[in-house]
Biopython code that builds the backbone (N, CA, C, O; Angstrom):
import numpy as np
from Bio.PDB.StructureBuilder import StructureBuilder

atoms = [
    (1, "MET", "N", (0.460, -0.538, 0.109)),
    (1, "MET", "CA", (-0.279, -0.413, -0.203)),
    (1, "MET", "C", (0.786, 1.061, 0.059)),
    (1, "MET", "O", (0.428, 1.672, 1.066)),
    (2, "PRO", "N", (2.008, 1.708, -0.673)),
    (2, "PRO", "CA", (2.375, 2.712, -0.834)),
    (2, "PRO", "C", (1.791, 3.751, -1.754)),
    (2, "PRO", "O", (1.188, 3.561, -2.810)),
    (3, "TYR", "N", (2.153, 5.153, -1.012)),
    (3, "TYR", "CA", (1.497, 5.888, -1.540)),
    (3, "TYR", "C", (2.711, 6.987, -1.903)),
    (3, "TYR", "O", (3.829, 6.831, -1.414)),
    (4, "ILE", "N", (2.381, 8.229, -2.890)),
    (4, "ILE", "CA", (3.733, 8.245, -3.613)),
    (4, "ILE", "C", (3.048, 10.761, -3.903)),
    (4, "ILE", "O", (2.235, 11.027, -4.788)),
    (5, "SER", "N", (3.525, 11.698, -3.165)),
    (5, "SER", "CA", (2.732, 12.233, -3.427)),
    (5, "SER", "C", (4.342, 13.167, -3.836)),
    (5, "SER", "O", (5.476, 13.145, -3.359)),
    (6, "THR", "N", (3.625, 13.978, -5.034)),
    (6, "THR", "CA", (5.230, 14.193, -6.269)),
    (6, "THR", "C", (4.452, 15.725, -6.245)),
    (6, "THR", "O", (3.296, 15.804, -6.660)),
    (7, "GLN", "N", (5.314, 17.170, -5.628)),
    (7, "GLN", "CA", (5.423, 18.023, -6.201)),
    (7, "GLN", "C", (6.359, 18.898, -6.693)),
    (7, "GLN", "O", (7.486, 18.810, -6.206)),
    (8, "ILE", "N", (6.091, 20.014, -7.846)),
    (8, "ILE", "CA", (6.479, 20.308, -8.956)),
    (8, "ILE", "C", (6.641, 21.482, -9.054)),
    (8, "ILE", "O", (5.587, 21.979, -9.450)),
    (9, "SER", "N", (7.677, 22.489, -8.854)),
    (9, "SER", "CA", (7.760, 23.761, -9.916)),
    (9, "SER", "C", (7.248, 24.723, -10.592)),
    (9, "SER", "O", (7.139, 25.942, -10.456)),
    (10, "THR", "N", (6.709, 23.291, -11.980)),
    (10, "THR", "CA", (6.822, 23.835, -13.316)),
    (10, "THR", "C", (5.361, 23.294, -13.933)),
    (10, "THR", "O", (5.816, 22.319, -14.532)),
    (11, "SER", "N", (4.779, 23.275, -14.042)),
    (11, "SER", "CA", (3.121, 22.826, -14.636)),
    (11, "SER", "C", (4.002, 22.046, -15.804)),
    (11, "SER", "O", (4.908, 22.246, -16.614)),
    (12, "LEU", "N", (2.478, 20.299, -14.992)),
    (12, "LEU", "CA", (2.387, 19.274, -15.661)),
    (12, "LEU", "C", (1.297, 18.837, -16.698)),
    (12, "LEU", "O", (0.159, 18.914, -16.236)),
    (13, "SER", "N", (1.370, 18.439, -17.870)),
    (13, "SER", "CA", (0.356, 18.049, -18.816)),
    (13, "SER", "C", (-0.350, 16.882, -18.790)),
    (13, "SER", "O", (0.135, 15.789, -18.498)),
    (14, "PRO", "N", (-1.305, 17.058, -19.040)),
    (14, "PRO", "CA", (-2.124, 16.188, -18.743)),
    (14, "PRO", "C", (-1.137, 14.404, -19.339)),
    (14, "PRO", "O", (-0.709, 13.474, -18.654)),
    (15, "ASP", "N", (-1.132, 14.519, -20.083)),
    (15, "ASP", "CA", (0.367, 13.570, -20.836)),
    (15, "ASP", "C", (0.721, 13.053, -19.928)),
    (15, "ASP", "O", (0.330, 11.997, -19.431)),
    (16, "LYS", "N", (1.967, 14.154, -19.425)),
    (16, "LYS", "CA", (2.897, 14.085, -18.828)),
    (16, "LYS", "C", (3.017, 13.479, -18.119)),
    (16, "LYS", "O", (4.091, 12.893, -17.985)),
    (17, "GLU", "N", (1.359, 13.177, -16.775)),
    (17, "GLU", "CA", (1.155, 13.020, -15.920)),
    (17, "GLU", "C", (1.007, 11.906, -16.078)),
    (17, "GLU", "O", (1.304, 11.245, -15.083)),
    (18, "THR", "N", (0.548, 11.165, -17.199)),
    (18, "THR", "CA", (0.467, 9.526, -17.388)),
    (18, "THR", "C", (1.358, 9.062, -17.449)),
    (18, "THR", "O", (1.516, 8.085, -16.717)),
    (19, "THR", "N", (2.240, 9.392, -18.162)),
    (19, "THR", "CA", (3.504, 9.133, -18.618)),
    (19, "THR", "C", (3.850, 9.018, -16.917)),
    (19, "THR", "O", (3.209, 8.092, -16.420)),
    (20, "LEU", "N", (4.536, 9.598, -16.133)),
    (20, "LEU", "CA", (4.525, 9.439, -14.633)),
    (20, "LEU", "C", (4.318, 8.480, -13.486)),
    (20, "LEU", "O", (4.922, 7.896, -12.587)),
    (21, "LYS", "N", (2.498, 8.735, -14.305)),
    (21, "LYS", "CA", (2.328, 7.725, -13.464)),
    (21, "LYS", "C", (2.605, 6.474, -13.439)),
    (21, "LYS", "O", (2.979, 5.715, -12.545)),
    (22, "THR", "N", (2.364, 6.343, -14.587)),
    (22, "THR", "CA", (2.794, 5.134, -15.747)),
    (22, "THR", "C", (4.746, 4.540, -15.085)),
    (22, "THR", "O", (5.026, 3.409, -14.688)),
    (23, "LYS", "N", (5.290, 5.211, -15.142)),
    (23, "LYS", "CA", (6.686, 5.063, -14.599)),
    (23, "LYS", "C", (6.644, 4.788, -13.193)),
    (23, "LYS", "O", (7.187, 3.725, -12.892)),
    (24, "PHE", "N", (6.184, 5.403, -12.310)),
    (24, "PHE", "CA", (6.340, 5.213, -10.963)),
    (24, "PHE", "C", (5.534, 3.825, -10.563)),
    (24, "PHE", "O", (5.963, 3.131, -9.643)),
    (25, "GLY", "N", (4.695, 3.563, -11.082)),
    (25, "GLY", "CA", (3.922, 2.019, -11.072)),
    (25, "GLY", "C", (4.820, 1.504, -11.509)),
    (25, "GLY", "O", (5.177, 1.082, -10.409)),
    (26, "ASN", "N", (5.929, 0.942, -12.483)),
    (26, "ASN", "CA", (7.403, 0.516, -12.101)),
    (26, "ASN", "C", (7.919, 0.429, -11.200)),
    (26, "ASN", "O", (8.202, -0.697, -10.791)),
    (27, "ALA", "N", (8.363, 1.832, -10.314)),
    (27, "ALA", "CA", (9.537, 1.556, -10.549)),
    (27, "ALA", "C", (9.404, 1.299, -8.535)),
    (27, "ALA", "O", (10.285, 0.802, -7.834)),
    (28, "ILE", "N", (8.296, 1.725, -8.148)),
    (28, "ILE", "CA", (7.680, 1.024, -7.205)),
    (28, "ILE", "C", (7.510, -0.407, -6.807)),
    (28, "ILE", "O", (6.829, -0.743, -5.839)),
    (29, "LYS", "N", (8.393, -1.552, -7.881)),
    (29, "LYS", "CA", (8.558, -3.066, -7.328)),
    (29, "LYS", "C", (9.949, -2.528, -7.335)),
    (29, "LYS", "O", (10.645, -3.543, -7.364)),
    (30, "LEU", "N", (10.900, -1.275, -7.322)),
    (30, "LEU", "CA", (11.663, -1.851, -6.790)),
    (30, "LEU", "C", (10.990, -1.604, -5.014)),
    (30, "LEU", "O", (9.811, -1.866, -5.254)),
    (31, "LEU", "N", (11.002, -1.485, -4.445)),
    (31, "LEU", "CA", (9.850, -0.798, -3.039)),
    (31, "LEU", "C", (9.556, -2.597, -2.914)),
    (31, "LEU", "O", (9.840, -2.986, -1.781)),
    (32, "GLY", "N", (9.221, -3.355, -3.537)),
    (32, "GLY", "CA", (8.412, -4.553, -3.173)),
    (32, "GLY", "C", (6.913, -4.812, -3.437)),
    (32, "GLY", "O", (6.172, -5.793, -3.496)),
    (33, "LYS", "N", (6.817, -3.526, -3.561)),
    (33, "LYS", "CA", (5.180, -2.916, -3.597)),
    (33, "LYS", "C", (4.433, -2.766, -4.934)),
    (33, "LYS", "O", (5.126, -2.064, -5.670)),
    (34, "THR", "N", (3.239, -3.165, -5.572)),
    (34, "THR", "CA", (2.711, -3.855, -6.534)),
    (34, "THR", "C", (1.819, -2.046, -7.283)),
    (34, "THR", "O", (1.539, -1.044, -6.626)),
    (35, "GLU", "N", (1.582, -2.330, -9.057)),
    (35, "GLU", "CA", (1.183, -1.015, -8.964)),
    (35, "GLU", "C", (-0.165, -0.833, -8.420)),
    (35, "GLU", "O", (-0.773, 0.173, -8.054)),
    (36, "SER", "N", (-0.601, -2.618, -8.487)),
    (36, "SER", "CA", (-1.973, -2.814, -8.227)),
    (36, "SER", "C", (-2.871, -2.100, -6.541)),
    (36, "SER", "O", (-3.956, -2.391, -6.039)),
    (37, "TRP", "N", (-1.717, -1.047, -6.089)),
    (37, "TRP", "CA", (-2.071, -0.853, -4.432)),
    (37, "TRP", "C", (-1.416, 0.385, -4.458)),
    (37, "TRP", "O", (-0.982, 0.905, -3.431)),
    (38, "LEU", "N", (-1.292, 1.021, -5.864)),
    (38, "LEU", "CA", (0.042, 1.922, -5.174)),
    (38, "LEU", "C", (-1.298, 3.135, -5.539)),
    (38, "LEU", "O", (-2.133, 2.913, -6.416)),
    (39, "MET", "N", (-1.291, 4.506, -4.621)),
    (39, "MET", "CA", (-1.947, 6.355, -4.937)),
    (39, "MET", "C", (-0.817, 6.673, -5.744)),
    (39, "MET", "O", (0.192, 5.970, -5.690)),
    (40, "LEU", "N", (-0.865, 7.294, -6.209)),
    (40, "LEU", "CA", (-0.107, 8.488, -6.924)),
    (40, "LEU", "C", (-1.256, 9.927, -6.187)),
    (40, "LEU", "O", (-2.451, 9.920, -5.893)),
    (41, "SER", "N", (-0.334, 10.871, -6.119)),
    (41, "SER", "CA", (-0.391, 12.458, -6.474)),
    (41, "SER", "C", (0.336, 13.193, -6.995)),
    (41, "SER", "O", (1.525, 12.891, -6.889)),
    (42, "PHE", "N", (0.030, 14.362, -7.717)),
    (42, "PHE", "CA", (1.073, 15.157, -8.377)),
    (42, "PHE", "C", (0.311, 16.371, -8.182)),
    (42, "PHE", "O", (-0.920, 16.380, -8.201)),
    (43, "GLU", "N", (0.878, 17.185, -8.034)),
    (43, "GLU", "CA", (0.880, 18.655, -7.457)),
    (43, "GLU", "C", (1.833, 19.773, -7.906)),
    (43, "GLU", "O", (2.732, 20.257, -7.219)),
    (44, "ASP", "N", (1.393, 20.217, -9.569)),
    (44, "ASP", "CA", (2.379, 21.310, -10.421)),
    (44, "ASP", "C", (2.196, 22.672, -9.987)),
    (44, "ASP", "O", (1.366, 22.780, -9.084)),
    (45, "ASN", "N", (2.720, 23.714, -10.364)),
    (45, "ASN", "CA", (2.909, 24.450, -10.407)),
    (45, "ASN", "C", (3.360, 24.977, -8.943)),
    (45, "ASN", "O", (3.398, 26.164, -8.619)),
    (46, "CYS", "N", (3.700, 23.867, -8.112)),
    (46, "CYS", "CA", (4.189, 24.718, -6.225)),
    (46, "CYS", "C", (5.311, 25.346, -6.227)),
    (46, "CYS", "O", (6.449, 24.991, -6.535)),
    (47, "ARG", "N", (4.733, 26.644, -5.726)),
    (47, "ARG", "CA", (6.061, 27.636, -4.910)),
    (47, "ARG", "C", (6.520, 27.085, -4.351)),
    (47, "ARG", "O", (6.308, 26.972, -3.144)),
    (48, "LEU", "N", (7.855, 26.152, -5.385)),
    (48, "LEU", "CA", (8.789, 25.618, -4.356)),
    (48, "LEU", "C", (10.462, 26.344, -4.289)),
    (48, "LEU", "O", (11.391, 26.156, -5.074)),
    (49, "TRP", "N", (10.415, 27.198, -3.076)),
    (49, "TRP", "CA", (11.959, 27.630, -2.713)),
    (49, "TRP", "C", (13.294, 26.343, -2.942)),
    (49, "TRP", "O", (12.891, 25.180, -2.936)),
    (50, "PHE", "N", (14.567, 26.536, -3.102)),
    (50, "PHE", "CA", (15.312, 25.501, -2.673)),
    (50, "PHE", "C", (16.418, 26.412, -2.879)),
    (50, "PHE", "O", (16.466, 27.281, -3.749)),
    (51, "GLN", "N", (17.370, 26.127, -1.947)),
    (51, "GLN", "CA", (19.088, 26.555, -1.318)),
    (51, "GLN", "C", (17.829, 28.005, -2.377)),
    (51, "GLN", "O", (17.351, 27.976, -3.511)),
    (52, "GLY", "N", (17.753, 29.014, -1.278)),
    (52, "GLY", "CA", (17.324, 30.015, -1.375)),
    (52, "GLY", "C", (16.607, 30.763, -2.640)),
    (52, "GLY", "O", (16.399, 31.976, -2.645)),
    (53, "ASN", "N", (16.299, 29.992, -3.584)),
    (53, "ASN", "CA", (16.156, 30.660, -5.203)),
    (53, "ASN", "C", (14.697, 29.692, -5.521)),
    (53, "ASN", "O", (14.149, 28.691, -5.061)),
    (54, "GLN", "N", (14.453, 30.855, -6.778)),
    (54, "GLN", "CA", (13.452, 29.633, -7.493)),
    (54, "GLN", "C", (13.626, 30.194, -8.632)),
    (54, "GLN", "O", (12.807, 30.937, -9.173)),
    (55, "GLU", "N", (15.082, 29.764, -9.226)),
    (55, "GLU", "CA", (15.986, 30.380, -10.380)),
    (55, "GLU", "C", (15.260, 29.703, -10.829)),
    (55, "GLU", "O", (14.485, 30.317, -11.563)),
    (56, "LYS", "N", (14.954, 27.966, -10.739)),
    (56, "LYS", "CA", (15.224, 26.619, -11.357)),
    (56, "LYS", "C", (14.515, 26.074, -10.754)),
    (56, "LYS", "O", (14.305, 26.551, -9.639)),
    (57, "PRO", "N", (13.638, 24.582, -11.208)),
    (57, "PRO", "CA", (13.035, 24.118, -11.695)),
    (57, "PRO", "C", (13.069, 22.914, -10.734)),
    (57, "PRO", "O", (14.059, 22.192, -10.852)),
    (58, "CYS", "N", (11.946, 22.492, -9.586)),
    (58, "CYS", "CA", (12.709, 21.208, -8.509)),
    (58, "CYS", "C", (11.043, 20.257, -7.800)),
    (58, "CYS", "O", (9.836, 20.304, -8.036)),
    (59, "ALA", "N", (11.479, 19.892, -7.360)),
    (59, "ALA", "CA", (10.383, 18.668, -7.454)),
    (59, "ALA", "C", (10.728, 18.395, -5.505)),
    (59, "ALA", "O", (11.826, 18.222, -4.976)),
    (60, "PHE", "N", (10.436, 18.406, -5.363)),
    (60, "PHE", "CA", (9.858, 16.768, -3.345)),
    (60, "PHE", "C", (8.644, 15.944, -4.209)),
    (60, "PHE", "O", (7.695, 16.141, -4.969)),
    (61, "VAL", "N", (9.397, 14.877, -3.517)),
    (61, "VAL", "CA", (8.379, 12.882, -3.906)),
    (61, "VAL", "C", (8.490, 12.791, -2.530)),
    (61, "VAL", "O", (9.570, 12.566, -1.983)),
    (62, "VAL", "N", (6.954, 13.026, -1.646)),
    (62, "VAL", "CA", (7.428, 11.448, -0.660)),
    (62, "VAL", "C", (6.842, 10.074, -0.653)),
    (62, "VAL", "O", (5.627, 9.930, -0.792)),
    (63, "VAL", "N", (7.731, 8.953, -0.482)),
    (63, "VAL", "CA", (6.887, 7.691, -0.569)),
    (63, "VAL", "C", (6.716, 7.918, 0.613)),
    (63, "VAL", "O", (7.188, 8.806, 1.324)),
    (64, "LYS", "N", (5.889, 6.938, 0.878)),
    (64, "LYS", "CA", (4.945, 5.778, 1.933)),
    (64, "LYS", "C", (4.805, 5.109, 1.541)),
    (64, "LYS", "O", (4.564, 4.863, 0.359)),
    (65, "LEU", "N", (4.984, 4.064, 3.096)),
    (65, "LEU", "CA", (4.692, 2.631, 2.637)),
    (65, "LEU", "C", (4.503, 1.872, 4.352)),
    (65, "LEU", "O", (4.758, 2.171, 5.519)),
    (66, "PHE", "N", (3.870, 0.692, 3.540)),
    (66, "PHE", "CA", (3.037, 0.227, 4.085)),
    (66, "PHE", "C", (4.188, -1.150, 5.077)),
    (66, "PHE", "O", (4.416, -2.300, 4.702)),
    (67, "GLY", "N", (4.507, -0.715, 5.887)),
    (67, "GLY", "CA", (6.143, -1.601, 5.983)),
    (67, "GLY", "C", (7.276, -1.320, 6.030)),
    (67, "GLY", "O", (7.525, -0.136, 6.257)),
    (68, "LYS", "N", (8.129, -2.027, 5.887)),
    (68, "LYS", "CA", (9.612, -1.139, 5.612)),
    (68, "LYS", "C", (9.574, -2.261, 3.962)),
    (68, "LYS", "O", (8.966, -3.205, 3.458)),
    (69, "ALA", "N", (11.116, -0.936, 3.611)),
    (69, "ALA", "CA", (11.818, -2.039, 2.424)),
    (69, "ALA", "C", (13.241, -1.810, 2.948)),
    (69, "ALA", "O", (13.557, -1.225, 3.983)),
    (70, "SER", "N", (14.100, -2.425, 1.966)),
    (70, "SER", "CA", (15.773, -2.529, 2.717)),
    (70, "SER", "C", (16.128, -0.890, 2.633)),
    (70, "SER", "O", (15.276, -0.095, 2.236)),
    (71, "PRO", "N", (17.667, -0.399, 3.106)),
    (71, "PRO", "CA", (18.318, 0.473, 2.603)),
    (71, "PRO", "C", (18.782, 0.555, 0.790)),
    (71, "PRO", "O", (18.682, 1.521, 0.034)),
    (72, "GLU", "N", (19.058, -0.188, 0.636)),
    (72, "GLU", "CA", (19.510, -0.736, -1.309)),
    (72, "GLU", "C", (18.177, -0.128, -1.834)),
    (72, "GLU", "O", (18.130, 0.902, -2.508)),
    (73, "ALA", "N", (17.053, -0.901, -1.441)),
    (73, "ALA", "CA", (15.977, -0.544, -2.093)),
    (73, "ALA", "C", (15.511, 0.749, -2.459)),
    (73, "ALA", "O", (14.990, 1.268, -3.446)),
    (74, "TYR", "N", (15.886, 1.096, -1.299)),
    (74, "TYR", "CA", (15.791, 2.859, -1.518)),
    (74, "TYR", "C", (16.468, 3.668, -2.189)),
    (74, "TYR", "O", (16.030, 4.593, -2.873)),
    (75, "GLU", "N", (17.925, 3.258, -1.974)),
    (75, "GLU", "CA", (18.403, 3.696, -3.103)),
    (75, "GLU", "C", (18.132, 3.556, -4.084)),
    (75, "GLU", "O", (17.875, 4.544, -4.771)),
    (76, "LYS", "N", (18.066, 2.368, -4.576)),
    (76, "LYS", "CA", (17.702, 2.318, -5.903)),
    (76, "LYS", "C", (16.853, 3.207, -6.230)),
    (76, "LYS", "O", (17.004, 3.880, -7.250)),
    (77, "MET", "N", (15.660, 3.371, -5.284)),
    (77, "MET", "CA", (14.159, 4.207, -4.852)),
    (77, "MET", "C", (14.177, 5.610, -5.748)),
    (77, "MET", "O", (13.373, 6.312, -6.361)),
    (78, "THR", "N", (15.753, 5.575, -5.403)),
    (78, "THR", "CA", (15.592, 7.894, -5.351)),
    (78, "THR", "C", (16.185, 7.721, -6.551)),
    (78, "THR", "O", (15.741, 8.485, -7.408)),
    (79, "ALA", "N", (17.409, 6.659, -7.077)),
    (79, "ALA", "CA", (17.768, 6.845, -8.224)),
    (79, "ALA", "C", (17.406, 6.898, -9.866)),
    (79, "ALA", "O", (17.901, 7.269, -10.931)),
    (80, "GLU", "N", (15.813, 6.064, -9.152)),
    (80, "GLU", "CA", (15.049, 5.884, -10.196)),
    (80, "GLU", "C", (14.051, 6.881, -10.495)),
    (80, "GLU", "O", (13.593, 6.991, -11.632)),
    (81, "VAL", "N", (13.631, 7.728, -9.382)),
    (81, "VAL", "CA", (12.639, 8.232, -9.246)),
    (81, "VAL", "C", (13.540, 9.868, -9.988)),
    (81, "VAL", "O", (13.110, 10.775, -10.700)),
    (82, "THR", "N", (14.333, 9.712, -9.632)),
    (82, "THR", "CA", (14.877, 10.885, -9.976)),
    (82, "THR", "C", (15.548, 11.104, -11.497)),
    (82, "THR", "O", (16.203, 12.134, -11.649)),
    (83, "ARG", "N", (15.437, 10.335, -12.444)),
    (83, "ARG", "CA", (16.220, 9.754, -13.332)),
    (83, "ARG", "C", (14.647, 9.694, -14.481)),
    (83, "ARG", "O", (14.470, 9.894, -15.683)),
    (84, "ILE", "N", (13.878, 9.364, -13.479)),
    (84, "ILE", "CA", (12.268, 9.786, -14.553)),
    (84, "ILE", "C", (12.022, 11.542, -14.651)),
    (84, "ILE", "O", (11.724, 12.202, -15.647)),
    (85, "LEU", "N", (12.289, 12.043, -13.118)),
    (85, "LEU", "CA", (12.024, 12.902, -13.447)),
    (85, "LEU", "C", (13.019, 14.248, -14.428)),
    (85, "LEU", "O", (12.810, 15.362, -14.908)),
    (86, "GLN", "N", (14.011, 13.379, -14.318)),
    (86, "GLN", "CA", (14.862, 14.149, -15.105)),
    (86, "GLN", "C", (14.748, 14.265, -16.509)),
    (86, "GLN", "O", (14.659, 15.257, -17.232)),
    (87, "GLU", "N", (14.776, 12.476, -16.864)),
    (87, "GLU", "CA", (14.304, 12.560, -17.864)),
    (87, "GLU", "C", (13.073, 13.476, -18.958)),
    (87, "GLU", "O", (13.112, 14.211, -19.945)),
    (88, "GLU", "N", (12.057, 12.877, -18.048)),
    (88, "GLU", "CA", (10.004, 13.195, -18.201)),
    (88, "GLU", "C", (10.498, 14.648, -18.729)),
    (88, "GLU", "O", (10.377, 15.145, -19.848)),
    (89, "LEU", "N", (11.341, 15.376, -17.060)),
    (89, "LEU", "CA", (10.899, 16.872, -17.119)),
    (89, "LEU", "C", (11.863, 17.767, -16.938)),
    (89, "LEU", "O", (11.675, 18.926, -16.571)),
    (90, "ALA", "N", (12.991, 17.229, -17.205)),
    (90, "ALA", "CA", (14.247, 17.885, -17.611)),
    (90, "ALA", "C", (14.354, 18.681, -16.028)),
    (90, "ALA", "O", (14.262, 19.888, -15.807)),
    (91, "LEU", "N", (14.522, 17.840, -15.286)),
    (91, "LEU", "CA", (14.784, 18.429, -13.773)),
    (91, "LEU", "C", (16.239, 18.121, -14.067)),
    (91, "LEU", "O", (16.680, 17.209, -14.766)),
    (92, "ASP", "N", (17.174, 19.446, -13.121)),
    (92, "ASP", "CA", (18.599, 18.942, -12.759)),
    (92, "ASP", "C", (17.910, 18.066, -11.182)),
    (92, "ASP", "O", (17.190, 18.506, -10.286)),
    (93, "PRO", "N", (18.593, 16.546, -11.422)),
    (93, "PRO", "CA", (19.057, 16.179, -9.997)),
    (93, "PRO", "C", (18.862, 16.444, -9.149)),
    (93, "PRO", "O", (17.848, 16.227, -8.486)),
    (94, "THR", "N", (20.252, 17.289, -8.766)),
    (94, "THR", "CA", (20.295, 18.273, -7.814)),
    (94, "THR", "C", (19.628, 19.100, -6.759)),
    (94, "THR", "O", (19.815, 19.623, -5.660)),
    (95, "ARG", "N", (18.789, 18.935, -7.660)),
    (95, "ARG", "CA", (17.292, 19.604, -7.591)),
    (95, "ARG", "C", (15.767, 18.767, -7.095)),
    (95, "ARG", "O", (14.581, 19.034, -7.287)),
    (96, "ILE", "N", (16.215, 18.058, -6.640)),
    (96, "ILE", "CA", (14.837, 16.989, -5.785)),
    (96, "ILE", "C", (15.376, 16.416, -5.129)),
    (96, "ILE", "O", (16.548, 16.040, -5.139)),
    (97, "TYR", "N", (13.857, 16.142, -3.855)),
    (97, "TYR", "CA", (14.564, 15.861, -2.939)),
    (97, "TYR", "C", (13.398, 14.746, -2.810)),
    (97, "TYR", "O", (12.253, 15.196, -2.828)),
    (98, "VAL", "N", (13.523, 13.587, -2.706)),
    (98, "VAL", "CA", (12.937, 12.165, -2.361)),
    (98, "VAL", "C", (12.885, 11.810, -0.800)),
    (98, "VAL", "O", (13.937, 11.408, -0.304)),
    (99, "GLN", "N", (11.810, 11.916, -0.021)),
    (99, "GLN", "CA", (11.456, 11.090, 1.237)),
    (99, "GLN", "C", (10.509, 10.318, 1.488)),
    (99, "GLN", "O", (9.357, 10.306, 1.054)),
    (100, "TYR", "N", (11.458, 9.129, 2.801)),
    (100, "TYR", "CA", (10.598, 7.491, 2.659)),
    (100, "TYR", "C", (10.064, 8.322, 4.025)),
    (100, "TYR", "O", (10.511, 9.196, 4.767)),
    (101, "GLU", "N", (8.841, 7.520, 3.905)),
    (101, "GLU", "CA", (8.660, 7.131, 5.107)),
    (101, "GLU", "C", (7.350, 5.577, 5.785)),
    (101, "GLU", "O", (6.139, 5.376, 5.687)),
    (102, "GLU", "N", (8.187, 5.056, 6.240)),
    (102, "GLU", "CA", (7.548, 3.724, 6.853)),
    (102, "GLU", "C", (6.163, 4.057, 7.521)),
    (102, "GLU", "O", (6.170, 5.024, 8.283)),
    (103, "VAL", "N", (5.085, 3.447, 7.355)),
    (103, "VAL", "CA", (3.895, 3.729, 7.920)),
    (103, "VAL", "C", (3.576, 2.048, 8.725)),
    (103, "VAL", "O", (3.653, 1.061, 7.993)),
    (104, "SER", "N", (3.278, 1.885, 10.021)),
    (104, "SER", "CA", (3.308, 1.078, 10.296)),
    (104, "SER", "C", (1.887, 0.399, 10.747)),
    (104, "SER", "O", (1.795, -0.745, 11.193)),
    (105, "HIS", "N", (0.464, 1.580, 10.493)),
    (105, "HIS", "CA", (-0.550, 1.211, 10.489)),
    (105, "HIS", "C", (-1.108, 2.540, 9.006)),
    (105, "HIS", "O", (-0.579, 3.551, 8.542)),
    (106, "TRP", "N", (-2.270, 1.865, 8.753)),
    (106, "TRP", "CA", (-2.232, 1.999, 7.293)),
    (106, "TRP", "C", (-4.164, 1.647, 7.576)),
    (106, "TRP", "O", (-4.711, 0.847, 8.334)),
    (107, "GLY", "N", (-4.682, 2.544, 6.694)),
    (107, "GLY", "CA", (-6.337, 2.353, 7.086)),
    (107, "GLY", "C", (-6.981, 2.215, 5.619)),
    (107, "GLY", "O", (-6.907, 3.134, 4.803)),
    (108, "TRP", "N", (-7.580, 1.069, 5.368)),
    (108, "TRP", "CA", (-8.292, 0.873, 4.363)),
    (108, "TRP", "C", (-9.492, -0.298, 4.329)),
    (108, "TRP", "O", (-9.485, -1.384, 4.907)),
    (109, "ASN", "N", (-10.604, 0.322, 3.395)),
    (109, "ASN", "CA", (-11.632, -0.157, 3.089)),
    (109, "ASN", "C", (-12.907, -0.628, 4.532)),
    (109, "ASN", "O", (-13.672, -1.507, 4.927)),
    (110, "ALA", "N", (-12.374, 0.698, 4.819)),
    (110, "ALA", "CA", (-13.424, 0.334, 6.842)),
    (110, "ALA", "C", (-12.436, -0.244, 8.213)),
    (110, "ALA", "O", (-12.884, -0.532, 9.323)),
    (111, "SER", "N", (-11.117, -0.307, 7.817)),
    (111, "SER", "CA", (-10.719, -0.801, 8.891)),
    (111, "SER", "C", (-9.248, -1.028, 8.237)),
    (111, "SER", "O", (-8.984, -1.181, 7.045)),
    (112, "ASN", "N", (-8.100, -1.002, 9.679)),
    (112, "ASN", "CA", (-6.522, -1.122, 9.359)),
    (112, "ASN", "C", (-6.153, -2.449, 9.282)),
    (112, "ASN", "O", (-6.882, -3.375, 9.637)),
    (113, "ILE", "N", (-5.076, -2.565, 8.844)),
    (113, "ILE", "CA", (-4.437, -3.505, 8.427)),
    (113, "ILE", "C", (-3.665, -3.537, 9.031)),
    (113, "ILE", "O", (-2.799, -4.399, 8.881)),
]
sb = StructureBuilder()
sb.init_structure("model")
sb.init_model(0)
sb.init_chain("A")
sb.init_seg("    ")
for serial, (resi, resn, name, xyz) in enumerate(atoms, 1):
    if name == "N":
        sb.init_residue(resn, " ", resi, " ")
    sb.init_atom(name, np.array(xyz, "f"), 0.0, 1.0, " ", f" {name:<3s}", serial, name[0])
structure = sb.get_structure()
């Protein structure tokens, strides 16, 4: 039951959002999860400041997992998320943050898992 929230300082077309959805859906496998349980949110045109400026586009990605993954899996996921955002949105890798949260209590279908 992963959730990926992506805030981007630039605009995101519907086609680009669909492409990111597909690529993040594949990337989540690196953490031992599947797209069938993946929830995504995209917030474009965010007023993000990085290193004291807004001179270049940037992104903040939060990945929440029910359970845990290994440090190696997180390393691979960070590399893949960065690659996807660089490839699809031309973002500079030095202006992308990826944060992970391991969640032990997750509600779904009117109960907690």
